[in-house]
KOLROLUM-547631 format. One line per 2 residues: number of its first residue (from 1); their letters; for each residue x, y, z of C-alpha. Coordinates in steps of 0.1 Angstrom, whole numbers, plus 2048, in hexadecimal, padded with zeros to 3 digits. Example, Ala and Ser with C-alpha at 12.3 -4.5 7.8 and 13.67 -1.06 7.14 Angstrom:
<atoms>
1> as> 87B 7D3 84E  889 7F5 847
</atoms>
This chain:
<atoms>
1> mp> 5C0 84D 20F  5DA 84E 22C
3> sa> 5E0 82D 23C  5D4 825 25F
5> sc> 5F8 823 26B  600 848 266
7> dt> 612 856 284  609 87B 27C
9> fl> 5E7 88C 27C  5DC 8A2 25F
11> dd> 5CE 8C4 267  5BD 8C6 245
13> ie> 5B5 8B0 228  5CC 8C5 212
15> di> 5EA 8B9 226  5E6 897 214
17> vs> 5F7 8A7 1F5  61D 8A4 1F8
19> qe> 637 8BB 1E9  63F 8A1 1CF
21> ds> 61B 8A2 1C1  615 8B6 1A1
23> kp> 607 8D9 1A6  5E6 8E5 195
25> qd> 5F9 8FA 17D  60F 8DD 173
27> rh> 5F1 8C7 16C  5E1 8E3 157
29> fs> 601 8E6 143  603 8C1 13D
31> rk> 5DF 8C0 130  5E9 8D6 112
33> hv> 600 8BA 106  5E6 89F 109
35> vp> 5DB 892 0E6  5B9 881 0E7
37> kv> 5B8 85E 0D9  59A 855 0C4
39> rr> 58A 835 0CF  577 821 0B6
41> rn> 554 817 0C0  54D 7F2 0BF
43> tq> 52B 7F5 0AD  525 7CF 0AE
45> ky> 52B 7CE 0D4  515 7ED 0D9
47> lq> 4F8 7DC 0C6  4FC 7BC 0DB
49> ee> 4FA 7D1 0FB  4DB 7E2 0EE
51> ns> 4CB 7C0 0E8  4D5 7B1 109
53> pp> 4C9 7BD 12B  4E1 7C9 146
55> sd> 4F3 7AE 15A  4DD 7B4 179
57> st> 4BD 7B3 165  4A0 79E 173
59> ip> 48A 7A0 154  474 781 154
61> gi> 480 766 13C  4A5 770 13E
63> qk> 4AE 757 159  4AA 731 159
65> iw> 4A0 720 179  4A5 6FC 184
67> ir> 48E 6EF 19F  495 6D0 1B4
69> tw> 47C 6C3 1CE  481 6A8 1E8
71> gc> 467 699 1FF  441 695 202
73> sh> 425 69D 1EA  41F 6BD 1FD
75> nn> 442 6C8 1F6  43D 6BE 1D1
77> sd> 41E 6D4 1D0  432 6F1 1DE
79> ge> 44C 6EC 1C3  432 6EB 1A8
81> ym> 423 70C 1B4  445 71D 1B5
83> ag> 44D 711 192  42C 71E 185
85> ql> 430 741 193  454 744 186
87> aa> 449 738 164  42B 74F 164
89> yg> 442 76C 16C  458 763 14E
91> yk> 475 74E 15C  47D 72E 149
93> it> 47A 70F 15E  495 6F7 151
95> en> 49C 6D2 158  4C1 6D7 151
97> as> 4D2 6E1 172  4F3 6EB 162
99> da> 4E0 702 14A  4CE 715 165
101> dl> 4D7 737 173  4C6 730 195
103> wl> 4BF 710 1A8  49F 70F 1BD
105> ln> 4A4 6F2 1D6  484 6E7 1E8
107> sc> 48F 6D2 206  481 6B7 21D
109> tv> 48A 6B3 242  47A 691 24A
111> kn> 49A 67D 248  4C0 684 249
113> pa> 4C7 676 225  4AE 68F 216
115> ed> 4BF 6AC 227  4E1 69E 21D
117> hf> 4D6 69F 1F9  4CA 6C3 1FE
119> rn> 4EB 6CE 20D  4FF 6BD 1F2
121> si> 4EA 6CF 1D7  4F1 6F0 1E8
123> kk> 517 6E9 1E7  515 6DF 1C3
125> aq> 502 6FE 1B9  51C 714 1CB
127> ee> 538 701 1B9  527 709 198
129> nk> 521 72D 1A1  4FC 72A 19F
131> ki> 4E4 742 1B0  4D1 72F 1CB
133> vl> 4AF 731 1DC  4A6 718 1F7
135> ag> 483 70D 1FF  471 6F2 212
137> cv> 472 6E5 236  498 6E4 23D
139> pq> 49E 70A 23B  47C 712 24A
141> aq> 483 6FC 269  4A9 705 26C
143> pr> 4B1 725 259  4D0 72C 26E
145> qd> 4E4 70D 263  507 716 258
147> yl> 503 708 235  4E5 71F 22F
149> kg> 4F6 73F 238  4F5 75B 21E
151> ls> 4DC 748 208  4B9 753 1FF
153> ii> 49C 73F 210  477 73E 20A
155> gv> 461 730 225  447 715 220
157> qq> 42B 72E 225  43B 748 20E
159> id> 43C 736 1ED  425 750 1DE
161> rv> 442 768 1E0  45B 752 1CE
163> ve> 45E 76A 1B1  46A 786 1C8
165> vv> 484 770 1D9  491 763 1B8
167> ee> 493 786 1A9  4A6 794 1C6
169> ti> 4BE 775 1C7  4C6 77A 1A2
171> kg> 4CF 79E 1AB  4E8 791 1C4
173> hs> 4D4 796 1E3  4CD 77D 1FF
175> vr> 4A8 77C 208  496 769 224
177> ll> 470 766 226  467 74E 243
179> gq> 448 75E 252  426 74E 259
181> kk> 407 759 246  3EB 765 25D
183> dn> 3CA 776 25A  3BF 78A 279
185> gk> 3D8 776 28E  3CC 754 281
187> rl> 3E5 73F 26F  3DC 737 24B
189> gg> 3E2 717 237  3FD 727 222
191> ar> 3FF 735 1FF  3E0 739 1EA
193> ld> 3D4 71A 1D8  3CC 72D 1B8
195> lp> 3F0 736 1B0  3FF 72B 18F
197> ki> 411 70A 18F  423 6F2 178
199> rk> 418 6CF 17F  433 6B5 17E
201> np> 419 69E 16F  3FE 6B2 15C
203> li> 3E5 697 164  3EA 698 18A
205> ei> 3E0 6B5 1A0  3EF 6B6 1C3
207> is> 3DA 6CA 1DB  3E5 6D3 1FE
209> in> 3C6 6D3 214  3D8 6E0 233
211> tg> 3FB 6E7 240  40A 6DD 261
213> cl> 3FB 6C4 27A  3EE 6C0 29D
215> na> 407 6A7 2A9  429 6AC 2BA
217> ct> 43C 68C 2B1  45D 68B 2C2
219> yc> 470 681 2A2  460 699 289
221> kt> 472 6B7 27B  456 6C0 263
223> kh> 441 6CE 27E  45D 6E8 285
225> ar> 459 6F3 261  434 6F0 259
227> gn> 426 6F9 27C  404 6F3 28A
229> la> 3E5 6E9 276  3D7 703 25E
231> sy> 3BC 6F7 245  3B0 706 224
233> pi> 38B 70E 221  376 6F3 20F
235> de> 36B 70B 1F3  38F 714 1EA
237> lv> 398 6EF 1E8  37A 6E7 1D3
239> dr> 381 704 1BB  3A5 6F8 1B7
241> ak> 398 6D5 1AF  380 6E3 195
243> qs> 39B 6F7 184  3B1 6D8 183
245> fq> 397 6C4 171  392 6E1 158
247> eg> 3B7 6DF 150  3B6 6BA 148
249> vc> 3C0 6AB 169  3B2 688 16F
251> ei> 3BF 680 192  3C1 695 1B1
253> wl> 3D7 68E 1CF  3CD 69E 1F1
255> ts> 3EB 6A4 206  3F7 6B3 227
257> ed> 40B 6AA 246  3EB 699 253
259> tg> 3CC 699 23D  3B7 689 259
261> ay> 3BA 6A8 26E  3AC 6BE 252
263> gr> 393 6D8 25D  397 6D5 283
265> di> 3A4 6F9 284  387 707 26E
267> gs> 36A 6F4 27C  369 6DA 25F
269> sl> 375 6B6 259  385 6A0 23E
271> pa> 364 68E 235  352 6B0 230
273> ll> 36E 6BA 218  36E 699 205
275> wk> 348 698 200  34B 6BB 1EF
277> lv> 368 6B0 1DA  358 690 1CC
279> ev> 33B 6A6 1BF  353 6B6 1A6
281> ip> 367 698 19B  35F 68F 177
283> eg> 358 66B 16C  379 658 167
285> am> 38D 66F 17D  399 665 1A0
287> lr> 3A1 673 1C2  3BD 666 1D9
289> lg> 3BF 66E 1FE  3E0 676 20E
291> mt> 3EF 66B 22F  3DA 66C 24F
293> np> 3E4 663 272  3CE 64A 286
295> py> 3C1 662 2A1  3AE 678 289
297> il> 3A0 65E 272  390 64B 290
299> eh> 375 666 293  36A 662 26F
301> le> 36D 63D 267  349 638 25C
303> em> 349 656 245  36C 64E 238
305> ak> 362 62B 22F  344 639 21A
307> il> 35B 652 208  376 637 201
309> hh> 359 623 1F1  352 63F 1D8
311> pr> 35A 634 1B4  36F 654 1AF
313> vy> 384 651 1CE  3A0 638 1D0
315> af> 39B 61E 1EC  3BD 627 1FA
317> lh> 3C8 636 21B  3EB 63D 229
319> ip> 3EB 638 24E  40D 638 25F
321> vq> 411 621 27D  437 627 282
323> sa> 439 60C 29D  424 5EF 2AB
325> sd> 431 5F6 2CE  41B 60C 2E4
327> tv> 43B 614 2F8  44C 621 2D9
329> lm> 42D 634 2CE  42C 645 2EF
331> em> 450 650 2EC  448 65D 2C9
333> kr> 429 670 2D7  414 662 2BB
335> ey> 3F4 665 2D0  3E5 643 2C7
337> cv> 3EC 61F 2D0  3F0 601 2B9
339> ad> 3CB 5F7 2C1  3C0 618 2B2
341> fk> 3D3 611 292  3C5 5EE 28F
343> rv> 3A2 5FB 295  3A5 613 278
345> vd> 3B4 5F9 260  39C 5DD 26A
347> fl> 37D 5F3 266  387 601 244
349> kd> 392 5DE 237  370 5D1 242
351> kv> 35B 5EE 233  370 5F4 214
353> pg> 37A 5D1 207  39B 5D2 1F5
355> it> 3A6 5F3 203  3CB 5FB 201
357> ia> 3DA 605 223  3FD 614 221
359> td> 411 61A 240  433 626 24D
361> ii> 44A 616 267  469 624 278
363> cg> 484 60B 281  49B 612 29E
365> fp> 489 62F 2B0  49B 638 2D0
367> ge> 493 61F 2EC  484 605 2D4
369> td> 48C 5E2 2E2  48D 5C1 2CF
371> qd> 46B 5B9 2DD  45D 5DB 2D0
373> fe> 46B 5D3 2AE  45C 5B0 2AF
375> et> 439 5BF 2B4  43E 5D3 295
377> vk> 449 5B4 281  429 5A2 28C
379> lv> 414 5BF 281  423 5BE 25E
381> ee> 420 598 25C  3FB 59B 267
383> yk> 3F0 5B6 24F  408 5B1 232
385> fp> 406 5D5 228  409 5D8 202
387> sl> 41A 5FA 206  433 5FE 223
389> fi> 44B 61A 228  468 60E 23E
391> nq> 47E 629 24C  49D 626 261
393> fy> 49C 63F 27E  4B1 65F 279
395> pr> 4B3 677 296  4AA 69A 288
397> pg> 4BB 6B8 299  4A5 6CB 2B1
399> tp> 48C 6AF 2B7  487 69E 2D9
401> aa> 48F 67C 2CA  4B2 688 2C0
403> km> 4BA 68C 2E5  4AD 66A 2EF
405> eq> 4C4 64C 2F3  4CA 63E 2D0
407> vp> 4C7 61B 2C4  4E9 610 2B5
409> aq> 4EC 616 290  4F3 5F2 288
411> vk> 4D4 5E7 29B  4BF 600 288
413> kq> 4CD 5F5 267  4C7 5D0 26F
415> rt> 4A2 5D6 279  49C 5EA 25A
417> ke> 4AB 5CE 245  496 5B3 257
419> ls> 475 5C6 253  47D 5CB 22E
421> ri> 483 5A6 22A  461 59E 239
423> fh> 450 5B8 223  45F 5A9 204
425> sy> 455 585 20F  432 589 202
427> np> 422 594 1E1  401 5A7 1E7
429> yd> 3F4 5A5 1C4  3F8 580 1B9
431> hk> 3D3 578 1C0  3C9 594 1A7
433> ig> 3D6 583 188  3B9 57D 171
435> qr> 3A4 59A 17E  395 5B4 167
437> qq> 39A 5D7 175  395 5FB 16B
439> vl> 3B4 610 16E  3BD 635 169
441> vt> 3DD 63B 155  3F1 659 161
443> ee> 416 655 15A  433 642 14A
445> sf> 448 628 15D  46C 62F 167
447> ds> 479 617 14D  463 627 132
449> kf> 456 605 128  432 609 136
451> yv> 418 622 13F  40F 622 165
453> ah> 3EB 620 16F  3D9 61B 190
455> nq> 3BA 606 198  39E 60E 1B0
457> fy> 3B4 605 1CE  3D1 61B 1C1
459> eq> 3E5 5FC 1B9  3FF 601 19D
461> vl> 3F6 5F1 17C  40E 5F2 15E
463> vp> 3FD 5F4 13C  40B 5F5 118
465> kn> 417 617 10B  3F9 620 0F6
467> pt> 3F8 647 0F3  3D2 646 0F2
469> fm> 3D1 638 116  3E4 655 127
471> gk> 3CC 668 13E  3B0 64F 137
473> mv> 39F 634 14B  3A1 612 13A
475> ev> 397 5EE 141  3B3 5D4 144
477> di> 3B8 5AF 14C  3D3 5A9 166
479> ye> 3EC 58F 159  40A 593 16F
481> sg> 414 5A0 192  433 5AB 1A4
483> kh> 43A 5B9 1C7  430 5DD 1BF
485> fm> 41C 5D9 19F  405 5C6 188
487> kg> 404 5C4 162  3E4 5C9 14F
489> qp> 3DA 5C2 12B  3C0 5DA 11E
491> vs> 39F 5CA 115  399 5CE 0EF
493> da> 374 5D9 0F1  376 5EC 112
495> kv> 369 60F 115  383 62A 11A
497> ym> 379 646 131  386 669 12A
499> ps> 383 679 14D  38E 69C 145
501> is> 376 6B6 137  393 6C6 124
503> kp> 3B5 6BD 116  3D1 6BB 130
505> la> 3EB 6D6 131  40C 6CF 120
507> rg> 42A 6C5 136  439 6E5 144
509> ev> 41A 6FA 13C  40F 712 158
511> sg> 3EE 70A 16A  3D7 724 178
513> lt> 3E6 743 168  3C9 75A 171
515> ee> 3C4 77D 165  3C7 788 18A
517> fr> 3EA 779 18C  3F4 789 16B
519> nr> 3E9 7AB 178  3FD 7A6 198
521> lg> 41C 7A0 183  418 7C0 16F
523> nh> 408 7CA 14E  428 7C2 13B
525> ln> 423 79D 144  3FE 79A 13C
527> sv> 405 789 11B  41C 76D 12A
529> sh> 413 74C 119  40F 72B 12B
531> ts> 428 719 117  44E 719 119
533> aa> 452 725 0F5  43B 742 0FB
535> tq> 44E 74B 11B  46E 74E 106
537> qd> 45C 764 0ED  44F 77A 109
539> sa> 473 77D 116  47E 789 0F4
541> ss> 461 7A2 0F5  46C 7AE 117
543> rm> 48F 7B4 10A  480 7C7 0EC
545> vl> 46B 7DC 103  48B 7E4 117
547> rl> 49D 7EE 0F7  481 804 0EB
549> qr> 480 814 10D  4A5 81C 10A
551> lh> 4A0 82A 0E6  483 83F 0F3
553> qd> 499 84C 10F  4B5 854 0F7
555> fa> 49D 866 0E0  48E 87A 0FC
557> lk> 4B0 884 108  4BB 890 0E5
559> ms> 49B 8A3 0E1  49F 8B4 102
561> vg> 4C3 8BE 0FA  4B8 8CA 0D7
563> la> 49C 8DF 0E5  4B3 8EE 0FF
565> lf> 4CD 8F8 0E4  4B1 906 0CF
567> al> 4A4 91B 0EC  4C8 928 0F3
569> ll> 4CE 931 0CF  4AC 943 0CD
571> al> 4B5 957 0EC  4D7 961 0DD
573> lv> 4C6 96D 0BD  4AD 981 0D0
575> kv> 4C9 991 0E5  4DD 99A 0C5
577> yn> 4C0 9AA 0B3  4B5 9BD 0D2
</atoms>
C-alpha cells in the first residue's frame, strides 16, 4: 500500500508497479525452476488436533470457571444460580482460581472495602490473563466506571442468561446485559426461581422472596442496583421450597433487601407467604427469616409473633436500627423513629420469649454528634443485642450521603471501636449453661473441630463431629458458652430427627436440573449428569461428537468428489463411443 505521505496521485492502481518490479513473463519463467519441497505430515499432531476442539470453541465442559461472591445472602443465592446454570450447560465449576479459564466475580456495593476487594480481584485476573465476567451490585449500579471498561457484565436481573455471557466472553467478546425484567410494563422480581443452582451448602436453600425495596436511604448504593420492590408470587416460592426439601435441604433462608416489604407490590404480605411456607416444612427442618426494616414489620406484629412461635420457624429476626438518634435517622431517610424500633423489639420479646433480635448500627454517619452517638450506646447497653453488626460509615459514590459534610475519619474509627468494646463487654449465653436444647446441625466450623448447629432461637451451638449428626436435629446439653456460641454434648438416648424426605445432594451437585431446562440447552445436552465427574464425561462425549461430525463431513466431501469424477468419466465414455 502507498503511504499516506505520498506527494503524487495515482491515475490507476496499476501505477503502483514500478519499473524495478518483475514482469509477468519473468515470474512465469522463474516458476519453471521452482522445485517443490515435500513436507512430512506430523501424524501425531494431526491426531491431537482432531481430538481437540478449535481454540475458539465453547463446547460445554472445555472451560473451567471460578466463581467468587461477596455480600449478602441474596447475592450468594444469585451466585448459586449462576454456578448451577453453567454446570448444567457443561462448564466445570472449580474452587481453584489459578486453574480456571474464566473468573466470574459477583460483587457487593454496600461498603467500600467490599468494592476494593472486587476491584483488586479484577486486576489480578487481568494480570493472570483470565477471561472475566462481572456480576452483582457494583457493575449494575455503576457500569461506566473506568476499571470496568471492556469487561463483560451481567446484571442482577439477568442471571438466567449467564451461559450466553460466559460463552461470548470466552470467544473474546465483551457483553453487557443490564436490563430490567418486565411483564406488560410491570417490573418482575428477577430471574426465575426454578433455575438450576449449586448450593454452597447442600443442606441450606437460600430463597430470594423479592428484589429491591421501597426505601430511599441516603447512604445506600444497593437501591441503585436492585431498584424498587418486585415480589415473587407465593406459589412460585412455595414450589421452590418443596423442591428444596425433595433434594435433602433441611434449612431454608428467606432473603431480600427487605423481607418485611414483601408482597406490597402484588397485593400480598409477608405473613401470608410465611403461613403457606410452614405448611410444606417437614418435621425437623427449619425456616429462617431475613432482614426486615421497622416500618413494614409494624403492620404485622401480631401475625409475625404467631409465626415466630411456630416450631419449624426460628425465633429470630434481623431488624436494623442503624442509629438511636432520630435526627440521624431523619438524615438517613429511614422512615421510622427510635420509638418505632423499640416498639417492634419490645412486642416481639414479650410475645416470643427468648427471641433473638439482630440489628445493624452505622458509626459516624454525616452530621452525627457525640450526643447522637451516646444515644446509640445507651440503646446497645439497654438491649444487649446478642448479634450486632457494627459498621463504620463509608460514603458511597452517587449517594446523597456522600455529598454531606463528613465526620472526621478518626472520630468514625473511635466510635466504631467504642461500640465494639461495649458489645464485647457482655456474654449473652452464660445463663443457658445446663439447658437441654434441640439443635439442627448444618455445617462444619471454620477450624474443622466441631459441627455447627442452631437452636430454636438461631443461636450457634457447637457439637462433636459425629457424621451421623449432619443434616439432623439432635438433643444436646449445653456445657459451655462464649461470646458468639455455645457448646453442646449430645444426649445419649435422645431421638435424632431426619428432616429431609430424601438424601441431600452431593457438594457441587446441580439442583433443579429440569427437563425443560435441558431442552432449552439443546438436545445434545439432555444427558448432562448432575455430578462433576459426569460433567467431565459429557465434555468428552461432546468432543467425540465434534470429531464424528468432522469425519462425517470429510467422508461426505470425498463421496461428492468421487461421484463428480465418476459422472465426468461416464460422460467422456459416452462421448467417445458416440
